[in-house]
N, C-alpha and C positions, 0 to 999 in steps of 0.2 A: 504494500500500500504506500502510495506517495503522500505523506502527511502534508507537505506544503501545498500540493495540488488539492487535496481534500479540504484543507482549511480555506484556500482561495475560493473554491467553488461555493462552499458553505457561506463564506463572508459575502460573496456576490449575491446569493439568494436573499440573505438577510438584508442587504442594502436595498433590495428591490421590494421590501415589505414582508419578506418571509412567506411562510405557508408552503403550498405545494402546487405543482403544475408546470407550465412552460414559461420560462423567463427569457425573453428576447434580450439581446445585448445591443450595444451601439454599432456592432460590426455586422453588416448585412450577411445573412446566411449562417450566423453563429448563435446558437441557443443553448440555454442550460435547462435541465429538467430535474425536479426533485419530487419524490413521491414517498408518502408514509405507509403505503400499503401496495400489495400486488394489484395489478390492474387487469381488467378484461382486455382481450385482444383488440387492437385498434388498427383497422385496415386503412392504408393510405398509399399514396404514390411516393416512393423513396427516390430522391434525386441522387446523382453521384455524390457520395458523402462519406464522411468519417464519423462514426458514432462511438464515442469513448465512454465506457462505464468507469466511474470513479469509485463507486460503492454500490453494492447490491448485485443484481443480475437481471438480464433481459433475454428474450428470445425473439426470433423472427421466423415466420413461415412464408415461404414463397413457392407457389406451385405445390409439389409434393415434398419439398425439402424443409427441414427445420434446423436452425442453428441457435445455440445458446452461447452467450458471452457474459463474463463475470468481471469482478473488479480488476482494473488495470488490463483489460482486454478491449479490443475495438472491433467493430464491424465496419467493413469497407464495402460500399455498393458502387459498382462501376458504370451501370447504365440505369436510366429511369425505369423503375420496376414497381408494379403493384404488389404489395406485400402486407402481411399482418404482423405487427410487433406488439409485445406486451412485457410488462415488468413482472418478473417472477420471484424476486427477492427484495423485500423492503419492509421496514417497520418504523414505528415512531422513534424508537431508540437508535435505529441504524437505517436511516432513509436511503432509498435509491437516489443516486446522484449521477448525472451523465451530462456530457457535452456533445452537441451535434454540430458538425461543421460541413457546409456545402463545399465540395471540391471544385476547383476551377480546372476544367480539362485543358484549357489553353495553357495555363501555367504548368500543368503536368507535362504537356507536350514539350514546352520550352526546356524544362529541367531535364527531361529524358534526352533531348538532343545534345545537352552539354555534358552528360555523363561520359567519363572515359571508358568505362566498361558497363554499358547499359545491360539490363536484364534481357534475356532472350524470350520473345513471346512464344507461348505454346503453339504447336502446329494445329491443334484442335481446340475450339473454344470449350471452356469448362464453365461452371457456375459463375455468374457475375457478382456473387456475394461471397465474401469469405471473412473468417474471424482470425485475428492475430493478437499477439501480446503487445502491450504498450511498453516499449523499452524506455530507458532513461532519457535519451535524446528527444524522443517524441513526447514524453511526459513533460520535459522542460518547455517544449514548444507550446503545449496546451496550457501550462502554467502561465507563461508570458502572455498568451492570448487572453486568458481570463483577466489577468491583471491589467491588460491594455484597456479593458472596458472602462476602467476608472479614469482614463485620460483620453477623452474623445478626440482631442486635437492631434494625438499621435497616430490615430488609426489610419488615415489616408497615407501617411508617410511610412509607417512601420509594418502595417498588415500585409502589403504585397510581398515584402521580403520574407515575412513569417510564413505565408502560404507557400512560397518557394521552398522554404526549409522543411515544412511538413511534407510536401511532395517528394523532396529529396530522400527523407528518411523512409517514406513508404516505398519508394522505388528501389531503395538500397536494401530493404528488408527481405525476409524469406518469401514474401508474396509479391515481390516486385514484378515478376514475369506475368502474373495474373493482371496486375493493374496496367502494365505497359501495353497490353493488348488493345486497350481503348485508345491510348495516345499515339501508337504507331499508325501511320497511314497504310491503308490497303491491307490490313489484317482482316481475318474473318470477323473478329469481334467488332472492329471499327465499322465494317460494312453492315454488320447486323445492327449496330447502334444507329446507323442512318435509317434503316428500315423501321426500327423501333420508334425513332423520332417521327417518322411519317405516320406510323400507326397512332401515335399520340395525337397528331394534328387532325386526323380524319377517322377517329374511332367510331363516330356515329354512322359512317357510310358503310356500304356493303364491303365485306372483307374480300379482297382479291389477293390471294397468296401469290399468284403468278406475278403481280405487279411488285409486291414487296420483294419477291425473289430477284426480280430484275434489278431493283435498287441495290440489293446486297450482292449482285453479280454472281448468283448461284442458280442452280436448277431448283425447281419447286421441291423436289424430294430432299435435296441437300439442305435447302433453306429450312425446311420443316425440322430436319434432324438437328441442325446446328442451333436453331432458335430454341428448341426444347432443352438442349444441353446447356445453353446460356441462362435461360430464365426458369427452367423446370416447369414450363407451361407450353402448350401449343399456341400458335397465333390466335386461334379462336378463343381459347381460354383467357389469353392476355387481353384481347379486345373486350371480352365480357367484363373483366375486372375494371378496365378503364371506364366502360359505360356505367357500371354500377357506382363507382366512386364519384363520377361526375354527377350522376343523378342525386347521390347523397349531398354533394355540395350545393346543387340547385335547390334542394329542399331545405337545407339548413341556412345557407347564406342569402338565398333569393326568395325564400318562402314559396317555392313552386309546389303545387300539389302533386300527388303521386302520379296521376295520369299525365300531366304536363311534363314532369321530369322524365317519365318513361319515353314519351314521344320525342323529346328534345335530344335524347342520347341514342336514338335509333331503333327503339322497340316499336313494333307495330301493334302489340297487344299489351295493355296495362296489366292484365291478369298474369300473363307470362312473366312480365317484369317483376311483379310482386312475388311470384313463386321463386324466381331466381334470386331476388334480393334477400328473401327470407332464408333461403338455403345458404347463401354466402355469409350474411351477417348474423344469422341466428335470431332474427327479430323482424317483425313486419315493418315495411318502410316508413309508415306514418309514425309509429311509436319510436322507431330509431331516430327519425328526424327530430322529434321532440327531445329525446335524450341528448342528441348531439347539440341542439340549440342551447341547452342548459350548460353543457361543457364549453361551448363557444363563448357564451356570455361570461363565463367564469374565468377563462384562460386566454382566449384569442385576442381580446382587446387590452391585455395587460400592457401598460405603457412602460417604456424604459425610463427609470428615474435617473436624473443626472447625478454626476459624481459629487 
């Protein structure tokens, strides 16, 4: 356990009013989380990101795969992915504490190009999510990052170099080859990422695997195989997750009713939408929207308090 890091994250939460939930920082794409109890699974879109557990434990489900990560371990997500995460170890005496950092793929690519001995990308794409240990150099980066939140004027000057340092340690670590697949041009992972971005943009439309395969410069059968190896989902399952998550956002943030949300994300039948939504989230869409609105009001509008 890194005591200075634990203290810094705890101090930051207390400076923001204490309690539990999501605590944004002055740094775009950097958030702190504290929870006093285990949480139900929360399905969302994970961006390319580094999720560090300072205390407690968490798990992520994506497709048919599940990964758990504990104190001073980190989850790295290399492509935008619908997944379900939940806190599995937390208490009032020893709350869950974590830091989530959006990764800048452009910076990742720049750092990779400057490495004397860059990691070698795997020939075949594997899962786009992996768990690793937080070593001392990376922990030092996270500590400086949290402390930087106390000095907003320093952020635009110092944060870019700190992001470069984070990317360096990730690429130099044991999972560097997994992460560099996204940064290197014309790898299977990078081409699949292009297709995934297109799927994100047009998830409400009719799924045309042949078109996505063309974007990835693969045959349809090869695309299907590589897509599932990367995301643990078929393209159709991936699209369905995107539709359901967007429907939830419409109901929670824009007060859309169930039928309107269903049609806006591409469903032709509101009843089919409700069945699939209930199977995915374990609750009917209307009730889930009400529950999420309560959480949204409690956490999403939390303002960053100045230093």
